[in-house]
C-alpha positions, 0 to 999 in steps of 0.5 A: 779235832787237832788230836784226831788229825795227829792220830791219823798222821801217826797211823799213816806214818806207822803204816808207811814205816811198816811197808818200808820195812817189809820192802827191805826184808823182802829185798835181795842183797845181791842178784849174783847170789842165786839162793837165800836161806832165811833163818828165824830165831824164834824166842817166843813160846812157840820156839824157845821162850828167852826172857831177856835181850842178849848181845853178841850171841854165837848161833850155829845154823845147820844147812841141809838138803831141806833148807839149802841147795848144795848143788847150786852152791860151790863145793867148798861153800866159799860163796856163803854169805850171812846178812842180818834181818835188814838184808844189808848188814853183813854178819861175822860167820865161821864155817865149822863144816861144809860137806857138799857130798852128804849135804850137811853144813854148820855155820856159826853166826854172831848175832849182835842182838837177840830180842826176847819174845820175838819171831823177828830175829832173822838171818839170811844165808846166801849162796849160789855164786860160782864167781864168789871167793872165799872169805876168812873165818870171822871171830864169832865169839863175844868178848867174854869168851876165853876158850871155845873148842868145837873139835873141828880142827883138821889136825885134831888138836882141840884148837880154840876157835881163836887159835890161841890154845890147843890140847896137849895131845891129839884127840880121837874124833867123834864122827857122830857128834852134836854139831860137826866135830866132836871128841871121843873120851875113852878114859884118857883125859884131854888136857889144855895147859894153863895159860894167861888167857884161861886165868880167872882171878879170885872172886871173878865171874866165870862160866864153863859149859860143854856137851856130853853123850856118855857111854857109861854113867856109873862114874867119871870126871867130866871136867877138872880145872883146879878147884873146879870139878864136874863129875858123873856118878850113877847117872847124876851130875855133880859139881864141886867148887873147892869144898862146896858141892852141887848136885842135880840133873841127869845124863842118860846113855847115848843122849846129848846133855849140856852141862854148865857151871856158872860162878858170879863171884859169890854164888855157883849155879849148875845148869843142865840142858838150859835149866838150873838144877842146883845152886850154892853160895861160894866164892869164886876161887882163883883158876890158874891151872890146866883144864882137863876133860874126861879122866876115867870117863867113857863118853863123847863131848862137843863144844867146850866153852869157857867165858869170863862172865856169869852167863845168865839162864837165858843165855844158856837156854838159848845156847842149849836150844840153838846148839841142840837138835830139837830144832824149835828155836831156829827155823829155816826157809829156802828161797831163790832169786825168782821169789825174792820180791814176794819172799816165796819159798819152793814149798813142800813139794819142791823140797820133796822133789829136790831131795829124791834119790836116784833109786826113788827117781827110778821107781817113780819113773816106772810108776809114772809109766805104769800110770800112763799105761793104766790110764790108757787102758781105762780110757780105751776100755771105757770107750769100748764098753760104752760103745758096745753097751749102746750098740747092744741095746739098739740091736737087741731092740731090733732083734726082739721086734723082728718076726719073719725077718729074723734072719735078715737083720744084717741087711737093714744095718750093721752094729759094728760095736755090738757084741750081740750083733757079732754073735748073731752074725756068727749064728747067721753064717752057720744057718746060711750054710744050711740054707735055713730060711731058703725056699724048700730048705729042710727043717733043722735037726737037733744035731744041726741046732747043736752045731749052730749053738756050738759055733755061736758059743765059740764066738761068745768065748772070743767076745769075752776075751775081747771084753777082758783084754788088757785088764791085766794091766790094771791088776798089775798097777793095783798090786804092783804099784804099792809094792814098787813105791814101798821098795823106793821108800825103803831104799830111800830111807836106807840111803838117808840113814847111811848118809847121816851115819857117814856124816855124823850129824843126827839133826832131825832137820837133816834127816826129815827131808830125805825121809819125806822124799823117800815116802814120796815113792809110796805116795806115787805107788798109791796114786797109781793103784787107787785110780786103777782099783776104782776103774777096774771094779767099775769096768769089771761090773760093766763087763760082767753085765755085757757077758750076762747079756751075751749068754742070754742072747745066745739062748734066746737066739737059738730058741727062736731059730729052733721054734721057727726053723727046727724040725717038729 
């Protein structure tokens, strides 16, 4: 029994702790900030399976129109704040880029710990405070990092993130870079001079990594640092440590590839896109020379890093997945202060509506007016036709039951919605002009019957016009709605790609919301056309039946008049 009570208390305590943690996770850090983007670094198999715990990892978080409301934030991003999963602990961060016009930003955050096999690694990015002041950029690098060049400095000097080193000459910026900034290599080397901070003793550990997007894969030196060399030859990556060569992995034209060379003192490993492709036993030589990028190479490069540590495969895999554009490791959800208690997000439709461009709004408003017009026509015509059909049946029963009082049906009651009654009234007017049915009236001649029928036929045409009136609005909605929607989609996609090209960020997370919102115009066009199509076909069949009834009635009425009042 004591063991049972202990188990119950243990379960109760665990449940209470989980509830408290859930409450903390959903709490809002500061109500002065109106929006929060929750980033989840998923190290499970559903994200990117990281096999070991990592500490002090710098992760770039991409902000775009799908996960961040740039209109609510300050134009320069000075109100950005980054907090840990508990929503209490501020985290050091550095803004590499904040482009409110194109709605793109890259924020580097230092994670104290990245747990393996977990979807609970979370970071909160706050914004939406008009009174917030800017915070100085924090050092997000770990202690082992000796050089980190993001190529985002305004002077284009290839400055280290800590500001201690710069390239010897100005670099050519690459607008279409992997993250925010990048460098364009056109055969001339980028060179960082030898410095004490870059010195590596013989037998020590060192890791060199960078991103590459070649324009030519035939031959070229990617990196040269004293006895270390990484080159590209016929699309294959090769590394050399003194006289020891490592080869493996490929770099395709126009595709970003991460390359890393790791030396732990006695062994060298070549890592390509987070996967080890070659290794060799070799001692780390002393490195005390200038570091050069790209002599003889036509390519774009980004995020050069040198660390005085042998980065593990898990570290490099996490870096590759976080910095690359696949989007599997880092997932994000935009929240606002109203949904803070429940952790609610604006939902897919909210994201789509928020990302609609002006031209898409114009198209959707026009389609909305078309929908209202088509809906009104459907309601009006269905009401009109239903009343006409009902009155037609009532009058037709009276007409067919009448004998001697055939010409007196109008005196026993009118049928205001019956098209057959109006045809009968038209014929009756013509007959009364000729005194048909009056005492002493002459029988109708064949010419008079033809004149009466012509008058009734004329009213038949007018009744047909009434039945088909305003149906053209439905045909416009059916044929024009999808084309208008397609126009809005095409223009929206063009604007989205133009904005991405101008911003130089090809991350799919930045492209997807704009394209999805553009497709909303096509959905709106189909939403107008489909009900209009069904309603039009239904009304057309009802109108066809009433038109046939009118034609039959005219023949039946003229025949009975000829039999009862015509010349024999």
